[in-house]
C-alpha positions as CSV (number, residue, x, y, z in Angstrom):
1,M,55.2,168.4,83.6
2,Y,57.7,171.0,82.5
3,P,56.3,172.6,79.3
4,N,59.0,175.2,78.6
5,V,62.0,172.8,78.8
6,T,63.3,172.2,75.3
7,G,66.8,170.8,76.0
8,E,68.4,169.5,79.1
9,I,67.0,170.6,82.4
10,L,70.4,172.0,83.6
11,H,70.3,174.6,80.7
12,E,67.1,176.0,82.2
13,L,68.9,177.0,85.4
14,P,69.4,180.8,85.7
15,V,72.9,182.0,85.0
16,S,73.4,183.9,88.3
17,G,72.0,183.5,91.8
18,W,72.9,181.5,94.9
19,L,70.5,178.6,94.3
20,P,71.8,177.8,90.7
21,T,75.3,178.1,92.0
22,I,74.7,175.7,94.9
23,T,73.0,173.3,92.5
24,R,75.9,173.3,90.1
25,L,78.4,172.9,93.0
26,A,76.4,170.0,94.5
27,M,76.4,168.3,91.1
28,A,80.2,168.8,90.8
29,V,80.7,167.3,94.3
30,V,78.5,164.3,93.3
31,V,80.7,163.7,90.2
32,V,83.9,164.1,92.1
33,L,82.8,161.7,94.9
34,T,81.3,159.0,92.6
35,A,84.0,158.9,90.0
36,P,86.2,156.7,92.3
37,L,83.3,154.3,92.7
38,L,83.5,153.7,88.9
39,I,87.2,153.9,88.4
40,V,88.5,151.9,91.3
41,P,86.5,148.6,90.6
42,T,87.2,148.9,86.9
43,G,90.9,149.4,87.6
44,E,91.0,146.5,90.0
45,L,89.4,144.2,87.5
46,L,91.9,145.1,84.9
47,E,94.8,144.9,87.3
48,G,94.0,141.3,87.8
49,K,95.0,140.7,84.2
50,F,98.0,143.1,84.1
51,H,99.8,142.6,87.4
52,D,102.9,144.6,86.6
53,N,101.4,147.9,85.5
54,K,98.9,149.0,88.2
55,V,99.6,152.7,87.8
56,L,99.4,152.4,84.0
57,V,96.1,150.6,84.2
58,R,94.6,153.2,86.6
59,C,95.8,156.0,84.4
60,G,94.4,154.3,81.3
61,V,91.0,153.9,82.9
62,C,91.0,157.5,83.9
63,L,92.1,158.6,80.4
64,V,89.3,156.5,78.8
65,S,86.8,158.0,81.2
66,V,87.9,161.5,80.4
67,C,87.7,160.9,76.7
68,V,84.2,159.5,77.0
69,A,83.2,162.5,79.1
70,V,84.6,164.9,76.6
71,L,83.1,163.1,73.5
72,L,79.7,162.7,75.2
73,P,78.7,165.9,76.9
74,T,75.0,165.1,77.4
75,F,73.4,162.4,79.5
76,V,71.4,161.2,76.6
77,Q,74.5,160.7,74.5
78,V,76.1,158.7,77.3
79,L,73.1,156.4,77.6
80,A,73.0,155.9,73.8
81,F,76.7,155.2,73.7
82,V,76.6,152.7,76.6
83,G,73.5,151.1,75.1
84,C,75.0,150.6,71.7
85,A,78.4,149.5,72.8
86,C,77.3,147.1,75.6
87,V,74.2,145.7,74.1
88,G,75.8,145.2,70.7
89,F,78.8,143.5,72.3
90,V,76.8,141.3,74.7
91,S,74.3,140.4,72.0
92,F,76.5,139.8,69.0
93,C,80.0,139.2,70.1
94,V,79.9,137.3,73.4
95,P,77.8,134.3,72.2
96,P,80.2,133.4,69.3
97,I,83.2,133.9,71.6
98,L,81.7,131.5,74.2
99,H,80.8,129.0,71.6
100,I,84.2,129.1,70.1
101,R,85.7,128.5,73.5
102,I,83.4,125.5,74.1
103,A,84.0,124.1,70.6
104,L,87.8,124.3,71.2
105,M,87.5,122.5,74.5
106,L,85.4,119.8,72.8
107,E,87.7,119.6,69.8
108,D,90.1,117.4,71.9
109,E,87.3,114.9,72.1
110,K,86.5,115.2,68.3
111,K,82.9,116.3,69.1
112,T,83.0,119.5,67.1
113,P,81.2,119.4,63.8
114,N,83.0,120.7,60.7
115,G,82.4,124.3,59.9
116,V,81.2,125.3,63.3
117,L,84.3,127.4,64.1
118,F,84.1,129.1,60.7
119,L,80.5,130.1,61.3
120,D,81.4,131.3,64.8
121,V,84.2,133.5,63.4
122,V,81.9,134.9,60.7
123,M,79.3,135.7,63.4
124,L,81.9,137.3,65.6
125,V,83.2,139.5,62.8
126,W,79.7,140.5,61.9
127,G,79.0,141.3,65.6
128,M,82.1,143.4,65.9
129,V,81.2,145.3,62.7
130,A,77.6,145.8,63.9
131,T,78.7,147.0,67.3
132,T,81.4,149.3,65.9
133,V,79.0,150.9,63.3
134,G,76.2,151.3,65.9
135,T,78.6,152.9,68.4
136,I,80.1,155.2,65.8
137,Y,76.7,156.2,64.6
138,T,75.8,157.1,68.2
139,L,78.8,159.3,68.6
140,G,78.1,161.1,65.3
């Protein structure tokens, strides 16, 4: 569809002119107006856990967002980072965590087989390592 585009589409905009300037300003306005839609709900979710430090939680969320934006300047890198971090965590870390929780709840009733918690911990550690390695590989 666009045969001469080799990198990102924004790099193909002319350097000067009123249309590229308006396009860049419109993109900046979109970022400024949509950032609160991401930061406020995330901050509120974390504030539920840390009741005393609301300002610190919001500043921390903003700081993490800024660090991710600086480390990942292109949209493709952001998608790869989110994909590796989230998919790896949800696929490899969440299931053992949930199974450990269920096993500990059933342990009171002596229904947990021997070695189940050890296997869950091994799977959790492996999942954390796999998620970390994949995420670091994406950043590099």
